[in-house]
C-alpha positions as CSV (number, residue, x, y, z in Angstrom):
1,M,0.0,0.0,0.0
2,A,2.8,2.5,1.0
3,R,4.7,1.5,-2.1
4,R,1.6,2.2,-4.3
5,L,1.1,5.6,-2.6
6,A,4.7,6.6,-3.1
7,A,4.5,5.7,-6.8
8,T,1.3,7.7,-7.2
9,L,2.9,10.8,-5.5
10,L,6.0,10.5,-7.7
11,A,3.9,10.3,-10.8
12,A,1.9,13.4,-9.7
13,L,5.0,15.4,-9.0
14,A,6.5,14.4,-12.4
15,A,3.3,15.6,-14.1
16,V,3.4,18.9,-12.2
17,A,7.0,19.4,-13.1
18,A,6.4,18.7,-16.7
19,G,3.5,21.1,-16.7
20,T,5.5,23.9,-15.2
21,A,8.8,23.5,-17.1
22,P,9.5,26.6,-19.2
23,A,8.7,26.1,-22.8
24,Q,11.6,26.5,-25.2
25,P,11.3,29.8,-27.2
26,A,10.2,29.3,-30.7
27,Y,13.0,29.7,-33.4
28,P,13.8,32.4,-34.3
29,S,12.9,34.5,-31.2
30,A,13.8,38.2,-30.8
31,K,17.5,37.5,-31.4
32,A,19.1,38.5,-34.7
33,I,20.7,35.8,-36.8
34,H,24.5,36.2,-37.2
35,M,25.8,35.3,-40.7
36,I,29.6,35.0,-40.7
37,I,31.2,35.4,-44.2
38,P,35.0,34.5,-44.1
39,L,35.5,36.6,-47.2
40,A,36.0,40.3,-47.9
41,A,33.1,42.7,-48.3
42,G,32.4,43.0,-52.0
43,S,33.2,39.4,-52.8
44,A,30.7,37.4,-54.8
45,V,29.4,35.5,-51.7
46,D,29.2,38.7,-49.7
47,N,27.2,40.5,-52.5
48,G,24.9,37.5,-52.8
49,A,24.4,37.1,-49.1
50,R,23.3,40.7,-48.6
51,V,20.6,40.3,-51.2
52,L,19.5,36.9,-49.8
53,V,19.3,37.7,-46.1
54,Q,17.0,40.7,-46.7
55,R,14.3,38.3,-48.0
56,M,15.2,35.4,-45.6
57,G,14.7,37.9,-42.7
58,T,11.2,38.5,-44.0
59,E,10.5,34.8,-44.3
60,L,11.7,34.0,-40.8
61,G,10.4,37.2,-39.2
62,Q,13.8,37.9,-37.9
63,S,16.7,40.1,-39.0
64,F,20.2,39.0,-40.0
65,Y,23.4,40.8,-39.6
66,I,26.5,40.0,-41.6
67,E,30.0,40.0,-40.3
68,N,32.9,39.7,-42.7
69,L,35.8,37.9,-41.2
70,A,38.3,37.7,-44.0
71,G,41.9,36.8,-43.5
72,S,44.0,33.6,-43.2
73,S,42.2,32.4,-46.3
74,G,38.9,32.1,-44.5
75,L,40.3,29.9,-41.6
76,I,39.4,32.4,-38.9
77,G,35.8,33.0,-40.0
78,A,35.1,29.4,-40.6
79,E,36.5,28.5,-37.2
80,R,34.1,31.0,-35.6
81,V,31.2,29.3,-37.2
82,A,32.4,25.8,-36.3
83,K,32.7,26.8,-32.7
84,A,29.5,28.7,-32.4
85,A,26.5,27.5,-30.4
86,P,24.4,25.1,-32.5
87,D,21.2,27.1,-31.9
88,G,20.5,28.5,-35.4
89,Y,21.7,32.0,-34.5
90,T,25.0,31.6,-36.2
91,V,25.3,30.5,-39.8
92,G,28.1,30.6,-42.3
93,G,27.9,32.1,-45.8
94,F,30.8,30.2,-47.5
95,N,32.3,29.7,-50.9
96,D,33.7,26.4,-52.0
97,S,37.2,27.7,-51.5
98,V,36.7,27.8,-47.8
99,L,35.0,24.4,-47.7
100,T,37.0,22.4,-50.3
101,M,40.3,24.1,-51.2
102,V,41.6,25.8,-48.1
103,P,41.4,22.6,-45.9
104,N,43.4,20.8,-48.6
105,I,46.2,23.3,-48.4
106,Y,46.3,24.7,-44.9
107,K,46.1,23.1,-41.5
108,A,42.7,23.9,-40.2
109,S,41.3,23.6,-36.7
110,W,38.0,22.4,-38.2
111,D,36.9,19.7,-40.6
112,P,34.6,20.9,-43.4
113,L,32.9,17.4,-43.7
114,T,32.2,16.9,-40.0
115,D,32.2,20.3,-38.2
116,F,29.4,21.9,-40.2
117,V,25.8,21.0,-41.0
118,P,25.0,21.6,-44.7
119,V,22.0,23.9,-45.2
120,S,22.1,24.5,-48.9
121,L,24.1,25.3,-52.0
122,V,22.3,28.5,-52.6
123,G,23.8,29.1,-56.0
124,T,26.9,28.8,-58.2
125,I,28.8,31.9,-59.2
126,E,29.7,31.4,-62.8
127,W,33.2,32.1,-64.0
128,G,35.0,33.3,-67.0
129,L,38.4,34.2,-68.5
130,V,38.9,38.0,-68.6
131,V,41.6,40.2,-70.2
132,K,42.0,44.0,-70.5
133,P,39.8,45.6,-73.2
134,D,42.7,46.3,-75.6
135,S,44.4,42.9,-75.1
136,P,45.8,41.4,-78.3
137,Y,44.0,38.1,-77.2
138,R,40.6,38.4,-78.8
139,T,39.6,34.7,-78.2
140,V,40.6,31.8,-76.0
141,A,42.3,30.3,-79.0
142,D,44.5,33.4,-79.3
143,F,45.4,33.2,-75.6
144,I,46.3,29.5,-75.9
145,A,48.3,30.0,-79.1
146,A,50.4,32.8,-77.5
147,A,51.0,30.6,-74.4
148,K,52.2,27.7,-76.6
149,A,54.4,30.0,-78.6
150,S,56.2,31.4,-75.5
151,P,55.9,28.9,-72.6
152,G,55.8,30.7,-69.3
153,K,55.7,34.2,-70.8
154,L,51.9,34.8,-70.3
155,N,51.0,35.4,-66.7
156,Y,47.7,35.5,-64.8
157,G,46.5,37.0,-61.6
158,S,44.8,35.2,-58.7
159,G,43.5,36.0,-55.2
160,G,46.5,34.1,-53.8
161,S,48.2,30.7,-53.8
162,G,45.5,28.0,-53.6
163,S,42.7,30.5,-54.3
164,P,39.9,29.6,-56.7
165,Q,41.5,31.8,-59.4
166,H,44.7,29.8,-59.0
167,L,43.0,26.5,-59.3
168,A,40.8,27.5,-62.2
169,M,43.8,28.7,-64.3
170,A,45.9,25.6,-63.3
171,M,43.1,23.4,-64.5
172,F,42.8,25.5,-67.7
173,A,46.5,25.3,-68.4
174,N,46.6,21.6,-67.8
175,K,43.8,21.0,-70.2
176,A,45.2,23.4,-72.8
177,G,48.7,21.9,-72.4
178,V,50.4,25.3,-71.8
179,S,52.7,26.8,-69.2
180,L,51.6,30.1,-67.5
181,T,53.2,32.2,-64.8
182,H,51.1,32.7,-61.6
183,V,51.0,36.1,-60.0
184,P,49.2,36.0,-56.6
185,Y,47.4,39.0,-55.2
186,K,45.8,39.6,-51.9
187,G,42.2,38.8,-52.9
188,A,40.1,38.3,-56.0
189,T,39.3,42.0,-56.5
190,P,42.9,43.2,-56.5
191,A,43.7,40.4,-59.0
192,A,40.8,41.6,-61.3
193,I,42.0,45.2,-61.1
194,A,45.5,44.0,-62.0
195,V,44.1,42.5,-65.2
196,A,42.3,45.8,-66.0
197,A,45.6,47.7,-65.4
198,G,47.6,45.5,-67.6
199,E,49.8,44.1,-64.8
200,V,48.9,40.6,-65.9
201,D,47.7,39.1,-69.1
202,G,44.5,37.6,-67.8
203,A,42.6,35.8,-65.0
204,F,39.8,33.4,-64.4
205,Q,37.3,35.3,-62.2
206,G,33.9,34.8,-60.7
207,L,31.5,36.9,-62.6
208,G,30.1,38.3,-59.4
209,T,33.5,39.9,-58.8
210,V,34.0,41.4,-62.2
211,T,30.5,42.2,-63.5
212,S,30.8,45.9,-62.8
213,L,34.3,46.0,-64.4
214,I,33.0,44.3,-67.5
215,A,30.0,46.6,-67.7
216,G,32.3,49.6,-67.2
217,G,34.5,48.6,-70.1
218,K,37.5,47.9,-67.8
219,L,37.6,44.2,-68.6
220,R,36.7,42.0,-71.6
221,L,35.2,38.6,-71.1
222,L,36.7,36.1,-73.5
223,A,34.7,33.0,-72.5
224,V,32.6,31.6,-69.7
225,S,33.4,28.3,-68.0
226,T,29.8,27.1,-68.0
227,P,28.0,24.2,-69.8
228,Q,26.0,26.7,-72.0
229,R,26.2,30.4,-72.8
230,L,24.8,32.7,-70.2
231,A,21.7,34.8,-70.8
232,Q,23.4,38.0,-69.6
233,Y,26.3,37.4,-72.0
234,P,24.7,35.7,-75.1
235,N,27.6,36.7,-77.4
236,V,30.3,35.3,-75.2
237,P,31.2,31.6,-76.0
238,T,31.8,28.9,-73.4
239,V,35.4,27.7,-72.9
240,S,34.2,24.4,-74.4
241,E,33.0,26.1,-77.5
242,A,36.3,28.0,-77.7
243,G,38.4,24.9,-77.9
244,L,38.6,23.1,-74.6
245,P,35.8,20.6,-74.5
246,D,34.1,19.9,-71.1
247,F,36.1,22.6,-69.3
248,L,33.8,23.7,-66.4
249,F,34.5,25.8,-63.4
250,N,32.3,27.8,-61.0
251,S,32.3,28.7,-57.3
252,W,29.7,28.4,-54.6
253,F,27.5,30.4,-52.4
254,A,26.7,27.9,-49.6
255,L,25.0,28.1,-46.3
256,V,26.2,26.0,-43.4
257,A,25.5,25.8,-39.7
258,P,27.6,24.5,-36.7
259,K,27.7,20.8,-36.1
260,G,24.8,19.8,-33.8
261,T,22.3,22.4,-35.1
262,P,18.9,20.6,-34.7
263,A,17.4,19.3,-37.9
264,P,14.1,21.3,-37.4
265,I,16.2,24.5,-37.3
266,V,18.2,23.5,-40.4
267,D,14.9,22.8,-42.1
268,Q,13.5,26.2,-41.2
269,L,16.6,27.9,-42.5
270,Y,16.5,25.9,-45.7
271,T,12.8,26.6,-46.2
272,A,13.2,30.3,-45.7
273,M,16.1,30.3,-48.2
274,R,14.2,28.3,-50.7
275,K,11.2,30.7,-50.5
276,S,13.6,33.6,-50.8
277,L,14.9,32.2,-54.1
278,D,11.3,32.0,-55.4
279,D,10.9,35.7,-54.8
280,P,11.2,37.3,-58.3
281,D,13.1,40.4,-57.1
282,T,15.6,38.4,-55.0
283,R,16.1,36.0,-57.9
284,K,16.6,38.8,-60.4
285,Q,19.2,40.5,-58.2
286,L,21.2,37.3,-57.7
287,V,21.1,36.4,-61.4
288,A,22.3,39.9,-62.3
289,Q,25.4,39.2,-60.1
290,G,26.3,36.3,-62.3
291,M,24.8,33.6,-60.0
292,T,22.9,30.5,-61.2
293,I,20.2,29.7,-58.7
294,R,20.5,26.2,-57.1
295,G,18.7,26.0,-53.7
296,T,20.1,22.5,-53.2
297,A,18.5,20.5,-50.3
298,P,20.7,19.8,-47.3
299,A,21.4,16.1,-48.0
300,D,22.2,16.8,-51.7
301,F,24.5,19.6,-50.7
302,G,26.3,17.3,-48.4
303,V,27.0,14.9,-51.2
304,A,28.2,17.7,-53.5
305,L,30.5,19.0,-50.7
306,R,32.2,15.6,-50.3
307,N,32.6,15.2,-54.1
308,Q,34.1,18.7,-54.5
309,F,36.4,18.2,-51.6
310,A,37.8,15.1,-53.2
311,L,38.1,16.7,-56.6
312,Y,40.1,19.7,-55.4
313,R,42.3,17.5,-53.3
314,Q,43.4,15.7,-56.4
315,V,43.9,19.0,-58.4
316,I,46.0,20.6,-55.6
317,Q,48.2,17.5,-55.2
318,A,48.7,17.0,-58.9
319,N,49.7,20.6,-59.4
320,N,51.8,20.8,-56.2
321,I,49.9,23.9,-55.1
322,K,51.2,25.2,-51.8
323,V,50.9,28.4,-49.8
324,D,53.6,31.1,-50.3
């Protein structure tokens, strides 16, 4: 009898405790969402993120604030995201360099495949080969012919050793069978400006970085490294059309969250992002920046991340790409 009474009292106390436990606040509450971008302001990902979060904030009913933590090739900013509380209030706006190139070159305190939860591959920033407007190289064939005639004479700018610009041109040179001289700069934008100034002969660049320079007549786009021609540049051939079949290169605008972020929160972030991409004005602005809209689901993005990581590991090792 006493045992049954004690059990009844314990059950009653448990019920009371459950009824009075404070409910977890709905996500997102009155706290702004912090997006860390481990890249400079004005980069393609930064430009795209500033468009996207305006609409995502509307969809979630909560504002975002962006912090650019460039430096150390993105290692510092990515570490901040990896070590943040997994509560949905810190997310990363990354490119594929940070996720798949940098960890294959530098020693990182985080693992891109295990320390982040994939949210989405928002879009791909399409790329192309640019030269200065009065360059003697009017086509990709001209560029390749000059490089073959004088091995090592033609040079190209990049955002630094191991940067996407470096890998893109290394892949281009390998496929074309030419030798080019690499000139690293401190970031993609300085490298683009160097082409416009005639300091280097050319560069592969994300169109989000050079759109304004092309529109302003400071750079000329020889070809795009996409499967088909782009609507915004209908008269510019693809690199494949120009003589290097199946040459493709782009970069990513990806969203990630810290490891351990609950699946329902990841789903909310993904859904808000997906709805934002369906907004005509948001979509128009992103496309104008040279972005192809993707909106990849978290699981599919995880597969793409692993594949891209393995691909660039092979490229980096084959070309003996190291930091300066």
